[in-house]
MARBA-3410 file (N, C-alpha, C, O; in Angstrom, 1 decimal):
195
-38.9,25.2,-86.6,-39.2,25.7,-85.3,-40.8,25.6,-85.2,-41.5,26.0,-86.0 ~ -41.2,25.0,-84.0,-42.7,25.0,-83.8,-42.9,25.5,-82.4,-42.0,25.5,-81.5 ~ -44.1,26.0,-82.2,-44.6,26.4,-80.9,-46.1,26.2,-80.8,-46.8,26.6,-81.7 ~ -46.5,25.6,-79.7,-48.0,25.3,-79.5,-48.5,24.5,-80.8,-49.6,24.8,-81.2 ~ -47.7,23.6,-81.3,-48.1,22.8,-82.4,-49.0,21.7,-81.9,-48.6,20.9,-81.1
-50.2,21.5,-82.5,-51.2,20.6,-81.9,-51.1,19.2,-82.4,-52.0,18.4,-82.2 ~ -49.9,18.7,-82.9,-49.8,17.3,-83.4,-48.4,16.9,-83.2,-47.5,17.7,-83.1 ~ -48.2,15.6,-83.1,-46.8,15.0,-83.0,-46.2,15.0,-84.4,-46.8,14.5,-85.3 ~ -45.0,15.4,-84.5,-44.2,15.3,-85.7,-43.5,13.9,-85.6,-42.8,13.6,-84.6 ~ -43.5,13.2,-86.7,-43.0,11.8,-86.6,-41.9,11.6,-87.6,-41.6,12.5,-88.4
-41.2,10.5,-87.6,-40.2,10.1,-88.6,-41.0,9.9,-89.9,-42.1,9.6,-89.9 ~ -40.3,10.2,-91.0,-38.9,10.4,-91.2,-38.5,11.9,-91.0,-37.3,12.2,-91.1 ~ -39.5,12.8,-90.8,-39.2,14.2,-90.7,-38.2,14.5,-89.6,-37.3,15.4,-89.7 ~ -38.3,13.9,-88.4,-37.5,14.2,-87.3,-36.0,13.8,-87.6,-35.1,14.5,-87.0 ~ -35.8,12.9,-88.4,-34.4,12.5,-88.8,-33.8,13.4,-89.8,-32.5,13.5,-89.9
-34.6,14.1,-90.6,-34.1,14.9,-91.7,-33.5,16.2,-91.1,-32.5,16.7,-91.7 ~ -34.1,16.8,-90.1,-33.7,18.1,-89.6,-33.9,18.1,-88.1,-34.6,17.4,-87.5 ~ -33.1,19.0,-87.5,-33.4,19.3,-86.0,-34.6,20.2,-86.0,-34.6,21.3,-86.5 ~ -35.6,19.8,-85.3,-36.8,20.6,-85.1,-36.8,21.1,-83.7,-36.9,20.3,-82.8 ~ -36.8,22.4,-83.6,-36.9,23.0,-82.2,-38.3,23.3,-81.9,-39.2,23.7,-82.7
-38.6,23.1,-80.6,-40.0,23.4,-80.1,-39.8,24.4,-78.9,-39.0,24.3,-78.1 ~ -40.6,25.5,-79.0,-40.7,26.5,-77.9,-41.8,26.0,-77.0,-43.0,26.2,-77.3 ~ -41.5,25.5,-75.8,-42.5,24.9,-74.9,-42.6,25.7,-73.6,-41.6,26.0,-73.0 ~ -43.9,26.2,-73.3,-44.1,27.1,-72.2,-44.2,26.3,-70.8,-45.2,26.4,-70.2 ~ -43.1,25.7,-70.4,-43.0,25.1,-69.1,-41.6,24.8,-68.8,-40.7,24.8,-69.7
-41.3,24.5,-67.5,-40.0,24.0,-67.1,-39.9,22.5,-67.2,-40.1,21.8,-66.2 ~ -39.7,22.0,-68.4,-39.7,20.6,-68.6,-38.7,19.9,-67.7,-37.6,20.4,-67.4 ~ -39.1,18.7,-67.1,-40.1,17.8,-67.6,-41.5,18.1,-66.9,-42.4,17.3,-67.1 ~ -41.6,19.2,-66.2,-42.9,19.5,-65.6,-43.8,20.1,-66.7,-43.4,20.9,-67.4 ~ -45.0,19.6,-66.7,-46.1,20.1,-67.6,-45.8,19.8,-69.1,-45.9,20.8,-69.9
-45.5,18.6,-69.4,-45.5,18.2,-70.8,-46.9,18.2,-71.3,-47.8,17.8,-70.5 ~ -47.2,18.6,-72.5,-48.5,18.4,-73.0,-49.2,19.7,-73.4,-48.5,20.7,-73.7 ~ -50.5,19.7,-73.5,-51.3,20.6,-74.2,-51.6,21.9,-73.4,-51.8,23.0,-74.1 ~ -51.7,21.9,-72.1,-52.1,23.1,-71.4,-51.2,23.4,-70.2,-51.6,23.4,-69.1 ~ -49.9,23.6,-70.5,-48.9,23.8,-69.4,-49.1,25.1,-68.6,-48.9,25.1,-67.4
-49.5,26.2,-69.3,-49.7,27.5,-68.6,-50.9,27.4,-67.6,-50.8,27.7,-66.4 ~ -52.0,26.9,-68.1,-53.2,26.7,-67.2,-52.9,25.8,-66.1,-53.2,26.1,-64.9 ~ -52.3,24.6,-66.3,-52.0,23.6,-65.3,-51.0,24.2,-64.2,-51.2,23.8,-63.1 ~ -50.1,24.9,-64.6,-49.1,25.5,-63.7,-49.8,26.4,-62.7,-49.6,26.3,-61.5 ~ -50.7,27.3,-63.2,-51.5,28.1,-62.3,-52.4,27.3,-61.4,-52.5,27.5,-60.2
-53.1,26.4,-62.0,-54.1,25.6,-61.3,-53.4,24.8,-60.2,-54.1,24.5,-59.1 ~ -52.2,24.3,-60.4,-51.5,23.5,-59.4,-50.9,24.4,-58.3,-50.4,23.8,-57.3 ~ -50.9,25.7,-58.5,-50.3,26.6,-57.5,-48.7,26.7,-57.6,-48.1,27.0,-56.6 ~ -48.2,26.4,-58.7,-46.7,26.5,-58.9,-46.3,27.9,-58.7,-47.0,28.9,-59.0 ~ -45.1,28.1,-58.0,-44.6,29.4,-57.8,-43.9,30.0,-59.0,-43.8,31.2,-59.1
-43.5,29.1,-59.9,-42.8,29.6,-61.1,-43.1,28.6,-62.3,-43.5,27.4,-62.1 ~ -42.9,29.1,-63.4,-42.9,28.3,-64.6,-41.8,28.8,-65.6,-40.9,29.5,-65.1 ~ -41.9,28.6,-66.8,-40.9,29.1,-67.7,-41.1,28.7,-69.1,-42.2,28.2,-69.5 ~ -40.0,28.7,-69.9,-40.0,28.3,-71.3,-38.8,27.5,-71.5,-37.7,27.8,-71.0 ~ -38.9,26.4,-72.3,-37.8,25.6,-72.7,-37.7,25.6,-74.2,-38.7,25.5,-74.9
-36.5,25.6,-74.7,-36.2,25.4,-76.2,-35.7,23.9,-76.2,-34.7,23.6,-75.7 ~ -36.5,23.1,-76.8,-36.2,21.7,-76.9,-36.2,21.1,-78.3,-36.7,21.7,-79.2 ~ -35.5,20.0,-78.4,-35.5,19.3,-79.7,-36.6,18.3,-79.7,-36.8,17.5,-78.8 ~ -37.4,18.3,-80.8,-38.5,17.4,-80.9,-38.0,16.0,-81.1,-37.0,15.7,-81.9 ~ -38.6,15.0,-80.4,-38.4,13.6,-80.5,-39.8,13.0,-80.7,-40.8,13.7,-80.8
-39.8,11.7,-80.8,-41.1,11.0,-81.1,-42.1,11.1,-79.9,-43.3,11.1,-80.1 ~ -41.6,11.3,-78.7,-42.5,11.4,-77.5,-43.1,12.8,-77.4,-42.6,13.7,-78.0 ~ -44.0,12.9,-76.5,-44.7,14.2,-76.3,-43.9,15.0,-75.4,-43.8,14.8,-74.1 ~ -43.2,16.0,-75.9,-42.4,17.0,-75.2,-41.3,16.3,-74.3,-41.0,16.7,-73.2 ~ -40.7,15.2,-74.9,-39.7,14.4,-74.2,-38.3,14.7,-74.6,-37.4,14.2,-74.0
-38.1,15.5,-75.6,-36.7,15.7,-76.2,-35.8,16.5,-75.3,-36.3,17.1,-74.3 ~ -34.5,16.5,-75.6,-33.5,17.3,-74.8,-33.7,18.8,-74.9,-34.3,19.3,-75.9 ~ -33.3,19.5,-73.9,-33.4,20.9,-73.8,-32.1,21.6,-74.0,-31.1,21.2,-73.5 ~ -32.1,22.7,-74.8,-30.8,23.5,-74.9,-30.9,24.9,-74.3,-29.8,25.5,-74.2 ~ -32.1,25.3,-74.0,-32.2,26.7,-73.3,-33.4,26.7,-72.5,-34.4,26.1,-72.9
-33.4,27.4,-71.4,-34.6,27.5,-70.5,-34.5,28.9,-69.8,-33.5,29.4,-69.5 ~ -35.7,29.4,-69.6,-35.8,30.6,-68.8,-37.0,30.5,-67.8,-37.9,29.8,-68.1 ~ -36.8,31.1,-66.7,-37.8,31.0,-65.6,-38.6,32.3,-65.5,-38.1,33.4,-65.7 ~ -39.9,32.1,-65.2,-40.9,33.2,-65.0,-41.7,32.9,-63.7,-42.3,31.9,-63.6 ~ -41.7,33.9,-62.7,-42.5,33.7,-61.5,-44.0,33.8,-61.9,-44.4,34.5,-62.8
-44.8,33.0,-61.1,-46.2,33.1,-61.2,-46.7,33.9,-60.0,-46.5,33.4,-58.8 ~ -47.3,35.1,-60.2,-47.7,35.9,-59.1,-49.1,35.4,-58.5,-49.8,34.6,-59.2 ~ -49.4,35.8,-57.3,-50.7,35.4,-56.7,-51.9,35.8,-57.4,-53.0,35.3,-57.1 ~ -51.8,36.8,-58.3,-53.0,37.3,-59.0,-52.9,37.0,-60.5,-53.8,37.4,-61.3 ~ -51.8,36.3,-60.9,-51.7,36.0,-62.3,-52.8,35.1,-62.8,-53.2,34.1,-62.2
-53.3,35.4,-64.0,-54.2,34.5,-64.8,-53.4,34.0,-66.0,-52.3,34.4,-66.3 ~ -54.1,33.1,-66.7,-53.5,32.6,-67.9,-53.3,33.8,-68.9,-52.3,33.9,-69.6 ~ -54.2,34.7,-68.8,-54.2,35.9,-69.7,-53.1,36.9,-69.3,-52.7,37.7,-70.2 ~ -52.6,36.9,-68.1,-51.5,37.8,-67.8,-50.1,37.1,-67.9,-49.1,37.7,-68.2 ~ -50.1,35.8,-67.6,-48.9,35.0,-67.6,-48.4,34.6,-69.0,-47.3,34.7,-69.4
-49.4,34.2,-69.9,-49.0,33.8,-71.2,-48.3,34.8,-72.0,-47.3,34.4,-72.7 ~ -48.6,36.1,-72.0,-47.9,37.0,-72.8,-46.4,37.2,-72.3,-45.5,37.4,-73.1 ~ -46.2,37.1,-71.0,-44.8,37.1,-70.5,-44.0,35.9,-71.0,-42.8,36.0,-71.3 ~ -44.7,34.7,-71.0,-44.0,33.5,-71.5,-43.7,33.6,-73.0,-42.7,33.1,-73.5 ~ -44.7,34.2,-73.7,-44.4,34.4,-75.2,-43.2,35.3,-75.4,-42.4,34.9,-76.3
-43.1,36.3,-74.7,-41.9,37.2,-74.8,-40.6,36.5,-74.4,-39.6,36.6,-75.1 ~ -40.7,35.8,-73.3,-39.5,35.0,-72.8,-39.1,33.9,-73.9,-38.0,33.8,-74.2 ~ -40.1,33.3,-74.4,-39.9,32.3,-75.5,-39.3,32.9,-76.7,-38.3,32.3,-77.3 ~ -39.8,34.0,-77.1,-39.2,34.7,-78.3,-37.7,35.1,-78.1,-36.9,34.9,-78.9 ~ -37.5,35.6,-76.9,-36.1,36.0,-76.6,-35.2,34.8,-76.5,-34.1,34.8,-77.1
-35.6,33.7,-75.9,-34.8,32.5,-75.8,-34.6,31.9,-77.2,-33.5,31.5,-77.5 ~ -35.6,31.9,-78.0,-35.5,31.3,-79.4,-34.5,32.2,-80.2,-33.6,31.6,-80.9 ~ -34.6,33.5,-80.2,-33.7,34.3,-80.9,-32.3,34.1,-80.5,-31.3,34.0,-81.3 ~ -32.1,34.1,-79.1,-30.7,33.8,-78.6,-30.2,32.5,-79.0,-29.0,32.3,-79.4 ~ -31.0,31.5,-79.1,-30.6,30.1,-79.5,-30.2,30.1,-80.9,-29.2,29.5,-81.3
-31.1,30.7,-81.8,-30.8,30.7,-83.2,-29.6,31.6,-83.5,-28.7,31.2,-84.4 ~ -29.4,32.7,-82.8,-28.2,33.6,-83.0,-27.0,32.8,-82.7,-25.9,33.0,-83.3 ~ -27.0,32.0,-81.6,-25.8,31.3,-81.2,-25.4,30.3,-82.2,-24.2,30.0,-82.3 ~ -26.3,29.7,-82.9,-26.0,28.7,-83.9,-25.9,27.3,-83.4,-25.7,27.1,-82.2 ~ -26.2,26.4,-84.2,-26.3,25.0,-83.8,-25.0,24.4,-83.1,-25.1,23.6,-82.3
-23.9,24.9,-83.5,-22.6,24.4,-82.9,-22.6,24.8,-81.4,-21.9,24.1,-80.6 ~ -23.3,25.8,-81.0,-23.2,26.3,-79.6,-24.3,25.6,-78.7,-24.3,25.7,-77.5 ~ -25.2,24.9,-79.3,-26.3,24.2,-78.6,-25.8,23.1,-77.8,-25.1,22.2,-78.3 ~ -26.1,23.1,-76.5,-25.7,22.0,-75.6,-27.0,21.3,-75.1,-27.7,21.9,-74.3 ~ -27.2,20.1,-75.5,-28.5,19.4,-75.2,-28.4,18.7,-73.9,-27.4,18.0,-73.6
-29.4,18.9,-73.1,-29.5,18.3,-71.8,-30.7,17.4,-71.8,-31.9,17.9,-72.0 ~ -30.6,16.1,-71.6,-31.7,15.2,-71.5,-32.6,15.6,-70.3,-32.1,16.0,-69.3 ~ -33.9,15.4,-70.5,-34.8,15.7,-69.4,-34.7,14.6,-68.4,-34.6,13.4,-68.7 ~ -34.7,14.9,-67.1,-34.7,13.9,-66.0,-36.0,13.1,-66.0,-37.0,13.6,-66.4 ~ -35.9,11.9,-65.5,-37.1,11.1,-65.4,-38.0,11.5,-64.2,-39.2,11.4,-64.2
-37.3,12.1,-63.2,-38.0,12.6,-62.0,-38.7,13.9,-62.3,-38.2,14.7,-63.1 ~ -39.9,14.1,-61.7,-40.6,15.3,-61.9,-41.4,15.5,-63.1,-41.9,16.6,-63.4 ~ -41.6,14.4,-63.9,-42.5,14.4,-65.1,-43.9,14.6,-64.7,-44.5,13.8,-63.9 ~ -44.6,15.6,-65.2,-46.0,15.8,-65.1,-46.6,16.1,-66.4,-45.9,16.5,-67.3 ~ -47.9,15.8,-66.6,-48.5,16.0,-67.9,-49.6,17.1,-67.8,-50.5,17.0,-66.8
-49.6,18.0,-68.7,-50.6,19.1,-68.8,-51.7,18.6,-69.7,-51.7,19.1,-70.9 ~ -52.6,17.8,-69.3,-53.7,17.3,-70.1,-54.5,18.5,-70.7,-54.6,19.6,-70.0 ~ -55.1,18.3,-71.8,-56.0,19.3,-72.4,-57.1,19.6,-71.4,-57.6,18.7,-70.7 ~ -57.5,20.8,-71.3,-58.6,21.2,-70.4,-59.9,20.7,-70.9,-60.3,21.0,-72.1 ~ -60.6,19.9,-70.1,-61.9,19.3,-70.5,-63.0,19.9,-69.7,-62.7,20.7,-68.8
-64.2,19.6,-70.0,-65.4,20.1,-69.3,-65.3,19.9,-67.8,-65.7,20.8,-67.0 ~ -64.8,18.8,-67.3,-64.8,18.5,-65.9,-63.8,19.4,-65.2,-63.9,19.8,-64.1 ~ -62.7,19.8,-65.9,-61.7,20.7,-65.4,-62.2,22.1,-65.2,-61.8,22.8,-64.3 ~ -63.2,22.5,-65.9,-63.8,23.8,-65.9,-64.7,24.0,-64.7,-64.9,25.1,-64.2 ~ -65.4,22.9,-64.3,-66.4,23.0,-63.3,-65.8,23.0,-61.9,-65.1,22.0,-61.5
-66.0,24.0,-61.1,-65.4,24.1,-59.8,-65.9,23.0,-58.9,-67.1,22.8,-58.8 ~ -65.0,22.3,-58.3,-65.3,21.1,-57.4,-65.7,21.7,-56.0,-64.9,22.3,-55.4 ~ -66.9,21.5,-55.6,-67.3,22.0,-54.2,-66.6,21.3,-53.1,-66.5,21.9,-52.0 ~ -65.9,20.2,-53.3,-65.1,19.5,-52.3,-63.7,20.1,-52.2,-63.0,19.8,-51.3 ~ -63.3,20.8,-53.3,-61.9,21.4,-53.3,-61.8,22.5,-52.3,-62.9,23.2,-52.0
-60.6,22.9,-51.9,-60.4,24.0,-51.1,-60.7,25.3,-51.8,-60.7,25.3,-53.1 ~ -61.0,26.4,-51.1,-61.2,27.7,-51.8,-60.0,28.1,-52.6,-60.1,28.7,-53.6 ~ -58.8,27.8,-52.0,-57.6,28.2,-52.7,-57.5,27.4,-54.1,-57.1,28.0,-55.1 ~ -57.8,26.1,-54.1,-57.8,25.4,-55.3,-58.8,25.9,-56.3,-58.5,26.0,-57.5 ~ -60.0,26.3,-55.8,-61.0,26.8,-56.7,-60.5,28.1,-57.3,-60.7,28.4,-58.5
-59.9,29.0,-56.5,-59.5,30.3,-56.9,-58.4,30.1,-58.0,-58.4,30.9,-59.0 ~ -57.5,29.2,-57.8,-56.4,28.9,-58.8,-57.0,28.4,-60.1,-56.5,28.7,-61.2 ~ -58.1,27.6,-60.0,-58.7,27.1,-61.2,-59.3,28.3,-62.0,-59.2,28.3,-63.2 ~ -60.0,29.2,-61.3,-60.5,30.4,-62.0,-59.4,31.2,-62.7,-59.6,31.5,-63.8 ~ -58.3,31.4,-62.0,-57.2,32.2,-62.6,-56.6,31.4,-63.7,-56.3,32.0,-64.8
-56.4,30.1,-63.6,-55.8,29.3,-64.6,-56.6,29.3,-65.9,-56.0,29.1,-67.0 ~ -57.9,29.4,-65.8,-58.8,29.3,-67.0,-59.2,30.6,-67.5,-60.1,30.7,-68.4 ~ -58.7,31.7,-66.9,-59.2,33.0,-67.2,-58.1,33.7,-68.2,-56.9,33.5,-68.0 ~ -58.6,34.4,-69.2,-60.0,34.7,-69.6,-60.5,33.8,-70.7,-61.7,33.8,-71.0 ~ -59.6,33.0,-71.3,-60.0,32.3,-72.6,-60.9,31.1,-72.4,-61.7,30.8,-73.4
-60.8,30.3,-71.4,-61.7,29.1,-71.2,-62.8,29.4,-70.3,-64.0,29.2,-70.6 ~ -62.4,29.8,-69.1,-63.4,30.1,-68.1,-63.8,29.0,-67.2,-64.1,27.9,-67.7 ~ -63.9,29.2,-65.9,-64.4,28.2,-64.9,-65.9,28.4,-64.8,-66.4,29.4,-65.3 ~ -66.5,27.5,-64.1,-68.0,27.6,-63.9,-68.4,26.8,-62.7,-67.6,25.9,-62.2 ~ -69.5,27.1,-62.2,-70.1,26.4,-61.1,-71.5,25.9,-61.5,-72.2,26.5,-62.3
-71.9,24.7,-60.9,-73.2,24.1,-61.2,-74.2,24.8,-60.3,-74.0,24.9,-59.1 ~ -75.3,25.2,-60.9,-76.4,25.8,-60.1,-77.4,24.8,-59.7,-77.4,23.7,-60.3 ~ -78.3,25.1,-58.8,-79.3,24.2,-58.3,-80.2,23.6,-59.5,-80.6,22.5,-59.4 ~ -80.5,24.4,-60.5,-81.3,24.0,-61.6,-80.6,23.2,-62.6,-81.2,22.8,-63.6 ~ -79.3,22.9,-62.4,-78.5,22.2,-63.3,-77.7,23.0,-64.4,-76.9,22.5,-65.1
-78.0,24.3,-64.4,-77.3,25.2,-65.4,-75.9,25.5,-64.8,-75.6,25.2,-63.7 ~ -75.1,26.1,-65.7,-73.7,26.4,-65.3,-73.5,27.9,-65.3,-73.8,28.5,-66.3 ~ -73.0,28.4,-64.2,-72.7,29.8,-64.1,-71.2,30.0,-64.4,-70.4,29.4,-63.6 ~ -70.8,30.8,-65.4,-69.4,31.1,-65.6,-68.8,31.9,-64.5,-69.5,32.9,-64.1 ~ -67.6,31.6,-64.1,-66.9,32.4,-63.1,-65.7,33.0,-63.8,-64.8,32.3,-64.1
-65.7,34.3,-64.0,-64.7,35.0,-64.7,-63.6,35.5,-63.8,-62.4,35.5,-64.2 ~ -63.9,36.0,-62.6,-62.9,36.4,-61.6,-63.4,36.0,-60.2,-64.6,36.1,-59.9 ~ -62.4,35.7,-59.4,-62.7,35.3,-58.0,-61.5,35.6,-57.2,-60.4,35.8,-57.7 ~ -61.7,35.7,-55.9,-60.5,35.8,-55.0,-60.8,35.1,-53.7,-62.0,34.7,-53.4 ~ -59.8,35.0,-52.9,-60.0,34.4,-51.5,-60.4,35.6,-50.6,-59.7,36.6,-50.6
-61.5,35.4,-50.0,-62.0,36.5,-49.1,-61.2,36.5,-47.8,-60.4,35.6,-47.5 ~ -61.5,37.5,-46.9,-60.7,37.6,-45.6,-60.9,36.4,-44.7,-60.1,36.0,-43.9 ~ -62.1,35.7,-44.9,-62.4,34.5,-44.1,-61.8,33.2,-44.7,-62.0,32.1,-44.2 ~ -61.1,33.3,-45.9,-60.6,32.2,-46.6,-61.6,31.5,-47.5,-61.2,30.5,-48.2 ~ -62.8,32.0,-47.6,-63.8,31.5,-48.6,-63.6,32.1,-50.0,-63.0,33.1,-50.1
-64.1,31.3,-51.0,-64.0,31.9,-52.3,-65.0,32.9,-52.5,-66.2,32.7,-52.2 ~ -64.6,34.1,-53.0,-65.5,35.2,-53.2,-65.6,35.4,-54.7,-64.6,35.8,-55.4 ~ -66.7,35.3,-55.3,-66.9,35.5,-56.7,-67.0,37.0,-57.0,-67.7,37.7,-56.3 ~ -66.3,37.4,-58.0,-66.2,38.9,-58.4,-67.0,39.1,-59.7,-67.7,40.1,-59.8 ~ -66.7,38.3,-60.7,-67.4,38.5,-62.0,-67.9,37.1,-62.5,-67.2,36.1,-62.4
-69.1,37.1,-62.9,-69.7,35.9,-63.4,-70.4,36.1,-64.7,-70.6,37.2,-65.2 ~ -70.8,35.0,-65.4,-71.5,35.1,-66.7,-72.6,34.0,-66.6,-72.4,32.8,-66.7 ~ -73.9,34.5,-66.5,-75.0,33.6,-66.5,-75.1,32.9,-67.8,-74.6,33.4,-68.8 ~ -75.8,31.7,-67.8,-76.0,31.0,-69.1,-76.7,31.9,-70.1,-77.7,32.5,-69.9 ~ -76.0,32.1,-71.3,-76.6,32.9,-72.4,-76.5,34.4,-72.1,-77.0,35.2,-72.9
-75.8,34.8,-71.0,-75.8,36.2,-70.7,-74.4,36.8,-70.8,-73.5,36.2,-71.3 ~ -74.3,38.1,-70.4,-73.0,38.8,-70.5,-72.3,38.7,-69.1,-72.9,38.4,-68.1 ~ -71.0,38.9,-69.1,-70.2,39.0,-67.9,-70.7,40.2,-67.1,-70.9,41.3,-67.6 ~ -70.8,40.0,-65.8,-71.3,41.0,-64.9,-70.7,40.9,-63.5,-70.2,39.8,-63.2 ~ -70.7,41.9,-62.7,-70.2,41.8,-61.3,-71.1,40.8,-60.6,-72.3,40.7,-60.8
-70.5,40.0,-59.7,-71.3,39.0,-59.0,-72.4,39.6,-58.2,-73.5,39.1,-58.0 ~ -72.1,40.8,-57.6,-73.1,41.5,-56.7,-74.3,41.8,-57.6,-75.5,41.6,-57.0 ~ -74.2,42.2,-58.8,-75.4,42.5,-59.7,-76.1,41.2,-59.9,-77.4,41.2,-59.9 ~ -75.4,40.1,-60.2,-76.1,38.9,-60.5,-76.8,38.4,-59.3,-78.0,37.9,-59.4 ~ -76.2,38.5,-58.1,-76.9,38.0,-56.9,-78.1,38.9,-56.6,-79.1,38.3,-56.1
-78.1,40.2,-56.8,-79.2,41.0,-56.6,-80.4,40.6,-57.5,-81.5,40.6,-57.0 ~ -80.1,40.3,-58.7,-81.1,39.8,-59.6,-81.7,38.5,-59.3,-82.9,38.2,-59.7 ~ -81.0,37.7,-58.6,-81.5,36.3,-58.2,-82.3,36.4,-56.9,-83.0,35.4,-56.5 ~ -82.3,37.5,-56.1,-83.0,37.5,-54.8,-84.4,38.0,-54.9,-84.9,38.7,-54.0 ~ -85.1,37.5,-55.9,-86.5,37.9,-56.0,-87.4,36.9,-55.4,-88.7,37.1,-55.4
END
């Protein structure tokens, strides 16, 4: 059994044993390295966990169990991931308790395949051309472990730890982290910059 394993397992190991993978998405959506973050960033209403058999492809194997978890409007990666961990543990225990004879493998459909690419530096920087809703989802999807950021006029990057959509639909920063500094309320940061 593997979960969040950072490498592909190859033959001949795959032929020797059935290797189960606990994957935190509703496959075939969000195959890859960052499914929880990408689901929030995309605005998905739900995600889940699949128990799948490893094959040579990236998260392409058949699925024998799945569970669904809603994504709330204020969920961050930090609030959603623990629920998915619990769901995954429950699904895995149920799958193992049932025994291999009870497993019914369902091939993943070709339709609906998306890839959850690893989060890179460009993914972290809020796009000023994106809608406020997209920016807010990016902040939530990368919170608290990676963190979003905005480019400042001097070229430095301001970390954005919490944000929300304001009453006018604009992005409202709540907590930020200046370069080399500690996390603070945005109001305190803004007051310090108004000199």
